[in-house]
DOZA-816310 format. One line per 5 residues: number of its first residue (from 1); for each residue x, y, z of N, C-alpha, C. Coordinates in pm, whole numbers. Example, Ala and Ser with C-alpha at 12.3 -4.5 7.8 and 13.67 -1.06 7.14 Angstrom:
2
1) 1319:-569:780:1230:-450:780:1320:-330:780 | 1285:-225:708:1367:-106:714:1290:3:787
END
This chain:
415
1) 7385:2781:4889:7447:2651:4862:7370:2546:4940 | 7346:2433:4880:7265:2329:4944:7341:2267:5059 | 7268:2216:5157:7334:2157:5275:7424:2041:5239 | 7390:1966:5131:7472:1849:5100:7606:1889:5041 | 7615:2010:4988:7745:2054:4933:7831:2113:5043
6) 7784:2222:5104:7853:2284:5219:7772:2404:5262 | 7775:2439:5389:7702:2558:5435:7766:2685:5385 | 7895:2691:5364:7959:2816:5322:8091:2787:5258 | 8137:2889:5182:8272:2882:5124:8365:2956:5219 | 8463:2889:5275:8553:2957:5369:8697:2907:5350
11) 8787:2997:5355:8930:2961:5355:9004:3057:5445 | 9084:3008:5528:9163:3095:5616:9309:3086:5572 | 9355:3200:5519:9496:3209:5479:9573:3265:5597 | 9659:3183:5652:9721:3219:5779:9857:3282:5755 | 9880:3401:5816:10007:3474:5803:10082:3475:5935
16) 10163:3576:5954:10250:3576:6070:10256:3708:6142 | 10142:3780:6150:10146:3910:6217:10190:3897:6362 | 10143:3790:6426:10175:3776:6568:10324:3753:6590 | 10393:3699:6485:10535:3669:6502:10626:3782:6459 | 10568:3885:6395:10653:3995:6346:10702:4079:6462
21) 10829:4096:6469:10885:4178:6577:10904:4322:6533 | 10896:4342:6401:10927:4477:6350:10806:4567:6343 | 10688:4518:6368:10569:4604:6363:10455:4533:6296 | 10340:4594:6297:10221:4536:6236:10231:4543:6085 | 10206:4430:6016:10208:4429:5870:10067:4434:5818
26) 10053:4463:5690:9921:4467:5629:9931:4423:5486 | 9820:4383:5427:9817:4340:5288:9741:4442:5207 | 9801:4492:5100:9735:4590:5013:9705:4524:4881 | 9577:4523:4838:9540:4465:4709:9580:4563:4600 | 9657:4518:4504:9711:4610:4405:9625:4618:4280
31) 9550:4515:4248:9472:4519:4124:9345:4440:4143 | 9241:4480:4072:9116:4406:4076:9134:4272:4006 | 9073:4165:4054:9089:4034:3989:9020:4032:3853 | 9073:3951:3766:9007:3933:3636:8890:3838:3654 | 8777:3874:3596:8656:3793:3609:8621:3734:3473
36) 8585:3611:3470:8546:3546:3344:8412:3478:3362 | 8330:3484:3258:8199:3418:3264:8220:3269:3285 | 8133:3213:3363:8142:3070:3388:8243:3037:3495 | 8291:3139:3567:8386:3112:3674:8336:3173:3804 | 8432:3224:3884:8399:3281:4014:8454:3423:4019
41) 8375:3514:4074:8420:3651:4094:8450:3674:4242 | 8554:3758:4267:8592:3790:4404:8567:3939:4427 | 8497:3970:4536:8469:4109:4570:8508:4132:4716 | 8582:4241:4742:8606:4273:4884:8472:4294:4955 | 8456:4233:5068:8328:4241:5139:8334:4336:5258
46) 8449:4407:5273:8456:4500:5385:8389:4631:5349 | 8381:4722:5448:8308:4847:5427:8375:4937:5325 | 8506:4922:5306:8576:5008:5210:8544:4965:5067 | 8543:4834:5043:8483:4782:4922:8558:4804:4793 | 8688:4836:4792:8761:4858:4667:8894:4784:4672
51) 8942:4736:4556:9079:4682:4554:9176:4791:4598 | 9281:4751:4664:9373:4849:4719:9353:4868:4868 | 9252:4802:4927:9230:4809:5070:9349:4750:5146 | 9390:4819:5250:9497:4766:5334:9436:4674:5439 | 9490:4555:5450:9439:4458:5546:9542:4439:5655
56) 9506:4470:5777:9600:4454:5887:9608:4308:5923 | 9729:4251:5915:9746:4112:5955:9715:4099:6103 | 9640:3999:6137:9595:3983:6274:9451:4024:6292 | 9396:4094:6192:9253:4126:6193:9192:4069:6067 | 9066:4037:6074:9000:3962:5967:8955:4053:5854
61) 8973:4004:5729:8923:4071:5609:8843:3969:5527 | 8725:4008:5485:8637:3916:5413:8638:3946:5263 | 8630:3841:5184:8610:3852:5040:8490:3767:5002 | 8404:3823:4921:8283:3751:4880:8307:3684:4746 | 8266:3560:4736:8273:3484:4611:8134:3476:4551
66) 8125:3504:4420:7997:3494:4349:8017:3406:4227 | 7940:3300:4221:7949:3207:4108:7862:3258:3993 | 7918:3259:3872:7846:3305:3753:7859:3200:3643 | 7747:3144:3598:7748:3044:3491:7836:2925:3523 | 7832:2883:3646:7926:2781:3692:7855:2649:3716
71) 7910:2541:3660:7864:2407:3695:7915:2375:3836 | 7851:2284:3906:7897:2253:4041:8045:2216:4042 | 8123:2285:4123:8266:2260:4133:8305:2256:4280 | 8408:2179:4305:8461:2169:4440:8582:2261:4447 | 8574:2367:4529:8671:2474:4526:8754:2480:4654
76) 8880:2526:4638:8966:2556:4750:9027:2693:4726 | 9080:2753:4831:9152:2880:4819:9296:2856:4861 | 9392:2899:4778:9533:2871:4804:9611:3001:4792 | 9701:3026:4886:9791:3139:4876:9917:3094:4804 | 9965:3174:4709:10082:3136:4630:10204:3120:4720
81) 10284:3018:4689:10408:2997:4763:10388:2930:4897 | 10267:2892:4930:10245:2827:5059:10128:2732:5049 | 10146:2614:5102:10036:2518:5106:9982:2503:5246 | 10032:2587:5337:9989:2576:5476:9862:2657:5500 | 9787:2612:5595:9671:2688:5638:9560:2695:5535
86) 9552:2599:5442:9447:2601:5339:9337:2505:5380 | 9215:2554:5383:9101:2471:5417:9016:2444:5294 | 8955:2330:5289:8865:2294:5181:8737:2373:5193 | 8692:2434:5081:8571:2515:5085:8445:2433:5059 | 8444:2358:4954:8325:2280:4923:8271:2314:4787
91) 8152:2261:4756:8092:2281:4625:8036:2423:4612 | 8038:2473:4487:7979:2602:4455:7916:2592:4319 | 7795:2647:4307:7718:2639:4183:7676:2780:4143 | 7623:2797:4019:7576:2926:3973:7474:2985:4071 | 7493:3111:4105:7403:3177:4199:7444:3165:4343
96) 7539:3074:4372:7584:3058:4509:7680:3172:4547 | 7686:3197:4677:7781:3294:4729:7853:3233:4848 | 7980:3266:4858:8058:3217:4970:8153:3324:5018 | 8239:3290:5111:8332:3388:5166:8470:3327:5183 | 8571:3412:5168:8707:3379:5209:8743:3474:5321
101) 8797:3424:5427:8839:3506:5541:8991:3508:5545 | 9049:3625:5535:9194:3639:5539:9232:3699:5674 | 9324:3632:5743:9366:3687:5872:9513:3652:5897 | 9562:3685:6018:9702:3660:6051:9732:3512:6061 | 9861:3477:6056:9897:3336:6061:10037:3312:6111
106) 10104:3211:6056:10231:3166:6114:10343:3154:6011 | 10341:3232:5904:10449:3226:5805:10510:3364:5788 | 10604:3402:5873:10658:3538:5870:10718:3578:5737 | 10778:3480:5665:10842:3517:5540:10743:3569:5437 | 10618:3539:5451:10516:3585:5356:10457:3720:5396
111) 10500:3776:5508:10442:3903:5555:10549:4007:5584 | 10663:3996:5516:10764:4099:5528:10721:4222:5450 | 10765:4339:5495:10727:4463:5429:10772:4461:5282 | 10680:4487:5189:10712:4489:5046:10693:4355:4977 | 10667:4248:5050:10648:4117:4987:10524:4117:4898
116) 10538:4058:4779:10424:4045:4687:10382:3900:4678 | 10254:3882:4669:10201:3747:4655:10060:3751:4601 | 9991:3638:4607:9853:3632:4558:9784:3514:4623 | 9652:3514:4613:9578:3392:4646:9478:3364:4535 | 9444:3239:4523:9364:3192:4410:9249:3107:4460
121) 9139:3113:4386:9029:3018:4405:9045:2912:4297 | 9064:2787:4340:9106:2680:4249:9000:2570:4245 | 8974:2521:4122:8895:2400:4104:8983:2283:4146 | 8944:2216:4255:9031:2115:4312:9055:1998:4217 | 8952:1959:4140:8965:1840:4057:9042:1871:3928
126) 9018:1987:3867:9086:2021:3743:9214:2100:3768 | 9237:2141:3893:9357:2218:3931:9373:2343:3845 | 9263:2415:3823:9265:2540:3746:9221:2655:3836 | 9282:2771:3812:9248:2890:3890:9127:2959:3829 | 9023:2979:3907:8902:3044:3859:8903:3194:3887
131) 8976:3239:3987:8986:3382:4019:9107:3400:4110 | 9163:3519:4108:9281:3544:4191:9288:3691:4229 | 9363:3718:4333:9389:3854:4379:9537:3864:4412 | 9604:3965:4356:9743:3991:4389:9750:4087:4507 | 9854:4075:4585:9868:4164:4699:10015:4194:4723
136) 10036:4299:4799:10170:4329:4849:10157:4357:4998 | 10260:4333:5072:10257:4354:5216:10307:4495:5246 | 10230:4568:5323:10271:4701:5370:10258:4704:5521 | 10364:4749:5586:10357:4760:5730:10285:4890:5765 | 10180:4884:5845:10105:5004:5884:10186:5090:5980
141) 10168:5224:5973:10241:5310:6066:10198:5284:6210 | 10289:5318:6300:10256:5314:6442:10180:5442:6477 | 10067:5428:6542:9983:5544:6574:9982:5568:6724 | 9993:5696:6761:9996:5733:6902:9912:5860:6921 | 9817:5857:7013:9735:5974:7044:9811:6058:7145
146) 9830:6185:7113:9917:6270:7195:9849:6327:7319 | 9717:6331:7318:9644:6391:7431:9507:6326:7438 | 9438:6342:7551:9304:6285:7561:9214:6334:7448 | 9132:6243:7397:9037:6278:7291:8908:6325:7358 | 8872:6450:7333:8759:6512:7400:8655:6552:7296
151) 8530:6518:7322:8421:6556:7231:8416:6707:7218 | 8404:6753:7093:8395:6896:7067:8529:6967:7058 | 8639:6892:7064:8772:6954:7060:8857:6889:6953 | 8973:6949:6926:9066:6890:6831:9140:6774:6895 | 9173:6675:6812:9253:6562:6856:9367:6544:6756
156) 9479:6490:6803:9596:6473:6718:9650:6332:6733 | 9681:6270:6618:9744:6138:6616:9881:6153:6552 | 9984:6102:6619:10119:6100:6563:10145:5965:6500 | 10187:5966:6373:10216:5844:6301:10367:5835:6279 | 10422:5719:6305:10565:5696:6282:10581:5562:6214
161) 10697:5543:6154:10719:5418:6083:10690:5436:5935 | 10616:5344:5877:10590:5344:5732:10479:5441:5697 | 10508:5573:5698:10406:5674:5671:10414:5730:5530 | 10515:5688:5453:10529:5741:5317:10609:5871:5315 | 10628:5925:5195:10711:6043:5179:10633:6172:5186
166) 10500:6166:5184:10418:6288:5188:10290:6258:5265 | 10227:6362:5320:10098:6341:5388:9997:6276:5294 | 9937:6167:5336:9848:6093:5247:9711:6066:5306 | 9694:6077:5436:9565:6041:5496:9466:6153:5472 | 9358:6122:5403:9265:6227:5358:9125:6214:5418
171) 9105:6121:5510:8973:6107:5571:8987:6049:5710 | 8899:6092:5800:8897:6040:5936:8757:5990:5967 | 8750:5877:6031:8621:5823:6075:8630:5785:6221 | 8516:5801:6289:8499:5740:6421:8386:5639:6405 | 8424:5513:6410:8327:5410:6375:8290:5426:6228
176) 8159:5429:6200:8112:5447:6062:8092:5594:6028 | 8114:5683:6121:8088:5825:6100:8210:5892:6039 | 8191:5953:5922:8299:6023:5853:8309:6164:5908 | 8428:6202:5954:8448:6335:6014:8498:6437:5913 | 8543:6390:5798:8592:6484:5698:8742:6475:5683
181) 8798:6574:5616:8940:6574:5586:9020:6630:5702 | 9124:6558:5745:9205:6608:5856:9313:6704:5807 | 9381:6766:5900:9501:6843:5869:9621:6753:5893 | 9699:6731:5787:9812:6639:5795:9941:6719:5780 | 10031:6701:5873:10158:6775:5874:10273:6679:5895
186) 10375:6691:5812:10493:6607:5830:10576:6658:5947 | 10628:6567:6024:10716:6599:6135:10844:6517:6121 | 10941:6543:6206:11065:6468:6202:11040:6320:6228 | 10937:6291:6308:10909:6152:6344:10818:6082:6244 | 10744:6157:6163:10651:6094:6069:10546:6191:6021
191) 10422:6171:6068:10312:6259:6031:10229:6291:6155 | 10173:6412:6154:10083:6456:6260:9947:6480:6196 | 9849:6404:6237:9714:6412:6180:9622:6474:6285 | 9565:6589:6251:9479:6662:6344:9339:6671:6287 | 9239:6648:6371:9100:6652:6329:9014:6697:6446
196) 8892:6734:6417:8799:6781:6521:8698:6672:6553 | 8685:6643:6680:8588:6544:6725:8454:6614:6747 | 8346:6569:6682:8216:6635:6703:8175:6635:6850 | 8105:6737:6889:8064:6750:7028:7963:6646:7072 | 7891:6585:6975:7787:6488:7013:7836:6344:7009
201) 7967:6323:6993:8020:6187:6997:8007:6133:7139 | 7952:6013:7151:7929:5954:7283:8062:5924:7351 | 8073:5954:7479:8196:5921:7551:8214:5771:7564 | 8339:5729:7576:8369:5587:7591:8471:5542:7488 | 8490:5412:7479:8587:5357:7387:8536:5364:7244
206) 8628:5397:7152:8592:5407:7011:8717:5380:6929 | 8697:5365:6799:8809:5346:6707:8810:5458:6606 | 8921:5529:6601:8941:5633:6500:9013:5569:6382 | 8957:5579:6262:9017:5524:6141:9074:5637:6057 | 9205:5633:6035:9271:5726:5942:9278:5656:5807
211) 9219:5719:5705:9201:5653:5576:9285:5722:5470 | 9361:5643:5395:9432:5691:5277:9361:5636:5155 | 9323:5721:5060:9248:5677:4942:9338:5644:4824 | 9449:5716:4808:9538:5695:4694:9683:5694:4741 | 9779:5631:4668:9758:5555:4544:9697:5419:4567
216) 9698:5371:4688:9619:5255:4727:9547:5290:4855 | 9450:5211:4887:9370:5242:5005:9424:5167:5125 | 9444:5240:5233:9485:5175:5357:9422:5249:5474 | 9410:5177:5582:9343:5230:5700:9429:5201:5822 | 9451:5305:5904:9516:5287:6032:9410:5306:6140
221) 9383:5201:6214:9286:5207:6322:9356:5246:6452 | 9299:5344:6520:9357:5393:6645:9253:5380:6756 | 9271:5287:6847:9176:5279:6960:9190:5402:7050 | 9080:5462:7085:9082:5580:7171:8971:5569:7274 | 8982:5652:7374:8873:5669:7471:8828:5814:7463
226) 8704:5834:7423:8650:5969:7406:8595:6018:7540 | 8642:6134:7581:8592:6195:7704:8486:6298:7670 | 8393:6314:7759:8289:6416:7739:8352:6554:7741 | 8292:6644:7666:8339:6782:7667:8327:6838:7808 | 8430:6904:7857:8423:6956:7994:8311:7058:8009
231) 8247:7053:8121:8141:7148:8149:8204:7280:8194 | 8186:7381:8115:8245:7512:8145:8139:7598:8213 | 8172:7644:8333:8078:7728:8405:8056:7858:8329 | 7932:7902:8317:7905:8029:8248:7978:8145:8315 | 8014:8242:8235:8079:8363:8288:7993:8483:8254
236) 7991:8577:8349:7905:8695:8338:7994:8818:8342 | 7971:8910:8250:8049:9034:8252:7963:9149:8200 | 7994:9268:8248:7922:9388:8205:8012:9509:8225 | 8000:9607:8138:8078:9729:8151:7999:9836:8225 | 8071:9930:8282:8005:10038:8355:7924:10125:8259
241) 7816:10182:8312:7724:10262:8232:7721:10404:8288 | 7719:10504:8197:7703:10644:8237:7574:10697:8174 | 7498:10774:8252:7370:10824:8203:7335:10956:8272 | 7263:11042:8201:7210:11164:8262:7092:11130:8350 | 7080:11208:8457:6964:11189:8543:6836:11213:8461
246) 6739:11123:8484:6611:11137:8416:6598:11054:8291 | 6710:11003:8239:6702:10919:8120:6696:10772:8161 | 6616:10695:8087:6616:10550:8106:6748:10496:8051 | 6796:10389:8105:6920:10328:8057:6907:10177:8066 | 7008:10109:8017:7011:9963:8027:7155:9920:8053
251) 7167:9809:8123:7299:9754:8154:7324:9638:8058 | 7416:9653:7964:7444:9543:7871:7529:9435:7938 | 7482:9312:7930:7549:9201:7997:7588:9098:7893 | 7709:9048:7902:7756:8941:7815:7763:8812:7897 | 7712:8705:7837:7708:8576:7905:7785:8477:7818
256) 7892:8420:7871:7969:8318:7801:7938:8182:7860 | 7908:8087:7774:7883:7951:7821:7739:7921:7853 | 7647:8009:7817:7505:7983:7840:7425:8058:7734 | 7336:7987:7668:7252:8049:7565:7113:8083:7617 | 7084:8043:7738:6953:8071:7795:6968:8101:7942
261) 6863:8155:7999:6865:8189:8141:6812:8329:8163 | 6829:8379:8285:6781:8512:8322:6888:8584:8401 | 6908:8712:8368:7001:8796:8444:6920:8891:8531 | 6951:8892:8661:6889:8986:8754:6991:9090:8795 | 6947:9214:8799:7035:9324:8839:6973:9394:8959
266) 7048:9401:9069:7002:9472:9188:7082:9601:9203 | 7009:9715:9206:7074:9845:9217:6985:9937:9297 | 7043:10005:9392:6970:10098:9479:6847:10034:9542 | 6863:9906:9582:6755:9838:9652:6644:9785:9563 | 6656:9801:9432:6553:9750:9341:6614:9644:9250
271) 6528:9553:9205:6574:9442:9122:6507:9449:8986 | 6589:9439:8881:6540:9437:8744:6595:9311:8677 | 6528:9260:8575:6573:9135:8513:6554:9140:8362 | 6624:9050:8296:6615:9040:8151:6654:8899:8110 | 6595:8845:8002:6632:8711:7955:6764:8712:7878
276) 6830:8598:7877:6953:8581:7799:6917:8532:7660 | 6966:8602:7559:6942:8562:7420:7075:8568:7346 | 7112:8453:7290:7237:8444:7213:7356:8499:7291 | 7361:8465:7420:7476:8504:7501:7477:8648:7547 | 7364:8717:7533:7359:8856:7577:7227:8884:7649
281) 7231:8986:7735:7110:9032:7803:7122:9182:7820 | 7009:9250:7822:7007:9394:7841:6905:9426:7949 | 6956:9462:8067:6871:9489:8182:6834:9636:8182 | 6706:9667:8166:6660:9805:8159:6640:9864:8299 | 6689:9986:8315:6671:10061:8439:6583:10181:8406
286) 6465:10193:8469:6371:10300:8432:6428:10440:8455 | 6371:10537:8385:6411:10678:8399:6383:10728:8540 | 6472:10811:8591:6461:10877:8722:6449:10778:8838 | 6491:10651:8813:6485:10554:8923:6610:10559:9011 | 6717:10624:8962:6841:10634:9038:6877:10780:9059
291) 6915:10819:9179:6960:10957:9202:7100:10978:9142 | 7140:11105:9140:7273:11136:9089:7379:11072:9178 | 7479:11014:9115:7586:10946:9188:7623:10816:9119 | 7717:10742:9178:7761:10612:9124:7699:10501:9207 | 7635:10409:9138:7561:10302:9205:7618:10166:9164
296) 7641:10080:9261:7686:9944:9235:7569:9861:9184 | 7596:9783:9081:7494:9694:9025:7540:9551:9048 | 7464:9475:9125:7495:9334:9150:7418:9249:9049 | 7492:9168:8972:7432:9087:8866:7432:8941:8907 | 7323:8874:8877:7311:8731:8904:7253:8664:8780
301) 7324:8561:8731:7275:8481:8618:7218:8352:8671 | 7095:8323:8635:7034:8194:8665:7017:8122:8533 | 7102:8017:8510:7101:7944:8383:7070:7797:8410 | 7002:7731:8316:6968:7590:8335:7093:7505:8356 | 7095:7428:8463:7205:7337:8491:7333:7403:8538
306) 7329:7534:8561:7454:7603:8599:7444:7672:8733 | 7330:7664:8799:7316:7734:8925:7317:7885:8904 | 7375:7956:8998:7381:8102:8988:7526:8147:8968 | 7542:8245:8880:7673:8305:8853:7662:8453:8885 | 7762:8506:8958:7755:8644:9005:7860:8731:8938
311) 7828:8858:8925:7921:8959:8875:7871:9095:8923 | 7947:9198:8894:7906:9332:8937:7956:9435:8838 | 7886:9547:8832:7928:9661:8752:7873:9786:8820 | 7867:9897:8749:7816:10020:8811:7742:10104:8709 | 7656:10190:8763:7586:10290:8682:7619:10427:8742
316) 7676:10513:8663:7707:10649:8709:7601:10744:8653 | 7524:10805:8744:7420:10899:8705:7472:11041:8727 | 7482:11116:8621:7527:11255:8634:7407:11348:8622 | 7425:11473:8667:7315:11569:8664:7270:11597:8520 | 7142:11624:8508:7090:11667:8379:7138:11809:8352
321) 7155:11842:8226:7195:11976:8190:7080:12075:8202 | 7110:12205:8183:7004:12306:8193:7034:12424:8099 | 6930:12502:8072:6943:12623:7991:6851:12729:8051 | 6906:12852:8066:6827:12963:8122:6791:13061:8010 | 6667:13101:8009:6623:13206:7916:6554:13317:7996
326) 6574:13442:7948:6517:13559:8017:6433:13639:7918 | 6319:13675:7966:6232:13765:7888:6226:13899:7962 | 6275:14008:7892:6281:14142:7957:6268:14248:7848 | 6222:14372:7887:6214:14480:7788:6354:14520:7742 | 6365:14564:7618:6494:14603:7562:6540:14741:7613
331) 6440:14825:7654:6474:14959:7705:6410:14983:7839 | 6471:15073:7913:6417:15110:8046:6454:15254:8075 | 6380:15314:8170:6406:15453:8210:6466:15456:8350 | 6549:15551:8375:6610:15563:8510:6502:15574:8616 | 6524:15505:8729:6433:15508:8842:6311:15421:8825
336) 6293:15357:8709:6178:15271:8687:6212:15124:8717 | 6107:15044:8726:6125:14901:8754:6118:14820:8623 | 6199:14715:8621:6201:14624:8505:6169:14483:8555 | 6077:14417:8487:6038:14280:8524:6110:14179:8433 | 6180:14086:8498:6249:13978:8426:6174:13847:8448
341) 6131:13789:8341:6067:13655:8349:6170:13548:8310 | 6191:13456:8400:6300:13358:8386:6242:13219:8364 | 6304:13146:8271:6264:13008:8243:6389:12919:8241 | 6389:12817:8327:6499:12720:8331:6449:12589:8271 | 6515:12543:8164:6473:12421:8094:6578:12313:8113
346) 6541:12193:8163:6638:12085:8179:6667:12018:8044 | 6783:11952:8033:6819:11882:7908:6741:11753:7890 | 6682:11704:7998:6602:11582:7991:6458:11619:8026 | 6369:11596:7931:6229:11630:7954:6174:11556:8075 | 6094:11629:8152:6030:11567:8267:6105:11579:8396
351) 6232:11620:8390:6309:11635:8514:6262:11762:8585 | 6223:11754:8710:6174:11873:8782:6286:11975:8807 | 6251:12103:8792:6347:12211:8817:6291:12298:8928 | 6358:12301:9040:6318:12385:9153:6444:12428:9226 | 6455:12559:9252:6575:12608:9318:6583:12759:9310
356) 6704:12811:9309:6726:12955:9320:6789:13012:9194 | 6737:13128:9154:6796:13205:9045:6854:13333:9106 | 6977:13368:9069:7042:13489:9118:7056:13587:9001 | 7015:13711:9027:7020:13815:8924:7114:13925:8969 | 7206:13960:8881:7300:14070:8907:7265:14183:8809
361) 7203:14291:8860:7160:14404:8778:7211:14534:8837 | 7292:14610:8762:7348:14737:8805:7421:14724:8940 | 7489:14608:8955:7568:14586:9076:7490:14538:9195 | 7364:14522:9183:7280:14471:9292:7246:14324:9268 | 7251:14242:9374:7222:14099:9366:7083:14073:9423
366) 7001:14007:9346:6870:13963:9394:6856:13813:9366 | 6785:13746:9454:6760:13602:9437:6611:13576:9442 | 6572:13474:9364:6431:13437:9361:6421:13285:9346 | 6323:13229:9410:6298:13085:9399:6218:13057:9272 | 6252:12951:9203:6174:12910:9086:6113:12774:9115
371) 5993:12753:9066:5924:12625:9075:5875:12589:8937 | 5894:12460:8905:5854:12417:8772:5936:12483:8664 | 6053:12534:8704:6145:12593:8608:6116:12738:8573 | 6021:12801:8641:5985:12939:8606:5990:13029:8729 | 6027:13154:8704:6030:13252:8813:6032:13393:8756
376) 6000:13491:8844:5997:13632:8802:6077:13715:8901 | 6155:13810:8845:6236:13901:8928:6206:14044:8882 | 6183:14133:8978:6162:14275:8949:6282:14352:9001 | 6347:14426:8910:6464:14504:8950:6437:14652:8918 | 6499:14740:8999:6481:14885:8980:6604:14945:8914
381) 6578:15024:8808:6686:15091:8738:6733:15209:8823 | 6864:15220:8850:6915:15334:8928:6880:15467:8861 | 6859:15566:8941:6816:15698:8889:6921:15760:8800 | 7047:15727:8824:7152:15789:8745:7201:15697:8632 | 7137:15584:8615:7181:15491:8511:7157:15551:8374
386) 7249:15516:8282:7233:15562:8145:7308:15466:8052 | 7263:15459:7930:7327:15372:7831:7292:15225:7851 | 7377:15139:7794:7352:14994:7800:7396:14936:7933 | 7314:14841:7981:7347:14768:8104:7331:14618:8077 | 7427:14540:8126:7422:14393:8109:7378:14329:8239
391) 7268:14261:8233:7215:14190:8350:7252:14041:8338 | 7300:13984:8446:7337:13841:8447:7236:13764:8531 | 7178:13663:8469:7083:13576:8538:7145:13437:8548 | 7159:13387:8668:7225:13257:8688:7135:13162:8767 | 7108:13050:8706:7039:12940:8776:7146:12865:8854
396) 7126:12850:8985:7227:12793:9073:7232:12640:9072 | 7138:12581:9003:7136:12435:8994:7067:12371:9112 | 7056:12236:9102:6990:12160:9210:7062:12027:9223 | 7007:11940:9303:7070:11809:9324:7071:11724:9198 | 6983:11753:9101:6973:11669:8982:6991:11746:8853
401) 7006:11881:8861:7018:11962:8740:7138:12056:8756 | 7220:12065:8654:7338:12152:8661:7299:12299:8654 | 7390:12386:8699:7368:12530:8693:7392:12581:8550 | 7341:12700:8521:7364:12764:8392:7330:12912:8407 | 7373:12993:8311:7347:13138:8320:7325:13197:8181
406) 7272:13319:8182:7248:13391:8059:7264:13541:8088 | 7299:13618:7987:7312:13763:8003:7203:13833:7919 | 7152:13940:7975:7047:14017:7908:7090:14165:7905 | 7083:14228:7789:7122:14368:7772:6997:14456:7774 | 7001:14563:7856:6889:14659:7865:6946:14799:7835
411) 6879:14870:7747:6922:15007:7710:6844:15105:7799 | 6917:15186:7877:6854:15285:7964:6848:15418:7887 | 6729:15468:7875:6709:15597:7804:6639:15694:7899 | 6688:15820:7900:6627:15921:7987:6497:15974:7926 | 6487:15981:7800:6362:16029:7738:6316:15928:7635
END
């Protein structure tokens, strides 16, 4: 618009939100204005952008005017039923754009809940309406946040007052950011609207907008203070481990509250470590590094920004198993000697076997030392022996290998 006509089209329709004692009122646009060529079109200029927007009295709502095929006209904006608070807008020509600003004012009777009215853009000289918008007054619900709003957690808003007969709020925003559909539950007092605050929302003051899309659009703005998500110290836990002597093992560690870092395990004076991946770590303990017995494992988590976190568990090392085999002749003669070759095999490969083997043959006990799991025993068949004889060979075990035994049958023949 040229400077000689006016810098802008503006009209302030003044209501009475400040004077209402019963609660905050709002204006809901019920129908889109009729547009005619050669006149003026009215478009909501707020971010919601559709007829049916709820306008809270006391806060500003903009409407954009667009002139189409219009000769220069001197325009005003008038609210029906009231001549108060009307300002002269100025000239408007084809291609020009202007604004009407609607806000709170001083006429309470025009802002009672359920009141219907309209405002018009009027050609001042011809006293004709070029465009209009009908509205009804709706009192917005009272909103109350029940608990601190924390980033990364659920938040709940309690609505009371004019909330309608069924849950209607279908969208939540923080500023311009749409959070999605909330969970809406009716309560004796009104409605309970629950939603999740993203973890990356900046702490500080913000406005949560509860949006109703149908049957008309309205918005309840809730001022909140967003607190940072609490820093939760990482937690370290591990279960006890049981293993045979000689086998390699690992201590499974669970880490809560940290996705990275290093777990150190100290056991029997040695330190082993493993990285944390996806909240878990597996600390490997080499084979034969721990003697038989129960060993305390001290765990330390070093995580970025968390310092050190301590925990403990245990590793129980039990003896390796064993198996005895005997190589001996199937027959023997009275008064002759029989050679028994003994082999002790551990259940875990590589575990050393050294100790004593005891042989019980014809009631006589003989013992022999074995090294590397092998040994030889020579026994003499009694002169009067006859028939089958059962020889028992028993490995007595060691500090790291369990005992075991085997029986060998020898047939004594005189001829």
